[in-house]
N, C-alpha and C positions, 0 to 999 in steps of 0.2 A: 727572700734574701734581703738583708739590710743594705743600706747604702754606706755603712760604716766600712772604711777601707781596711781596718785591721781585721774585721770579720770576713770580708771578701778575700783578703790575702790568706787567712787561715783556712778557709774552705777551699780555696784554689790549691793550697799545698796538700790538703787531704785528697782532693780529686786527682791531682797529678802525683801518682805514686811511683813514677819512674824517675831515676836520677837524671841529671842533665846528660851525663855520659851515656847512659842506656838509651835515652831518647835520641841523642845525636847519632849513635850507631844505628838504631832502628830506622831512622829516616833515610839511611843510605841503602836500605835493602829493597829488593824488587817487590817484596810483599807489601812494604809500606807504600811504595810508589803506585802500586796497582789498586790499593784499597781506597774506597770513598768515591764520592761523586765529584765530577768536574763541571764547572759552569761552562756554558757554550763557549767554545773557542779557547778555553783554558788548558794549559799544558800540565797543570798540577791540581790535585784534588783540594777541596776546601780543608779537609783534615790535615793533609800533608803541609799545607801552607800554615795552618794553625800550629802544627808541631814545631815548625821553624820559628814561629813567633814565641812559642812557649820557651824554647831553648834560649832565645834572646832575652826574654824576661828573667829566666833563671840565672843567666850570666850577669845581668845588671842587678843592682841592689834595689831594695824597696824604696830607698830615698830617690831613685831615678825614675820611678814609675809615675806616669801621668794619668789623666782621666781616660784616655784611649786604652791604656794598658789595663786599667781596672775594668773597663767595659769588656775587653777581651777575656779577662779572667772570669767574669760573670758568664760569658758565652761558653767558656770551657766547662765551668761548673754545671751549667744547664745541660750541655751535650752529654757529659759523662753520666749524670744522674738519669737522664732520659734513656740512654742506651743500655745502662746497666739494668734498667727495668724491663728491657726487651731481650734479656739473655735467652738464647736458644737452648733447647734441651740437648743433652749429650755432651760429648767431648768438644770443647771450644778451642783447643790449642791451635789448630790450623784453620781458623774460620775468618772470613772477611769481617765478621762482627768484632772479633778480638783485634784484628789488624786495624780496623777503623778506630777503635777505642785507643789503641796504642799510639796512633798518629796524634791523638789529642792528649797524650801523656799518661794514660791510665792502662796498666796491664791488669786485666781482671783475674789473672792467675797468681798475682802477688798476694 
């Protein structure tokens, strides 16, 4: 991936295929809160925390994004690509795999 901000933003928007409303609603569900790994002592999974950050990014405009925001976008892009490559066989509608991806803003069923 390039260091070009326009390219990072475009790839981020391709990886995050949920609308801000969809993601905000998803993050309130028990499925969302139960998916993903938590760091020792953390009350929230890494993916759920990322989802909240994605919502904040989507609410702000590109003109307000800084270096840290672009670094997080790169992290989101990498996560989504890696996990899509690990798609389990069969129906994935109610799987932790899908729920984890959705915490990162990507619904593989879209």
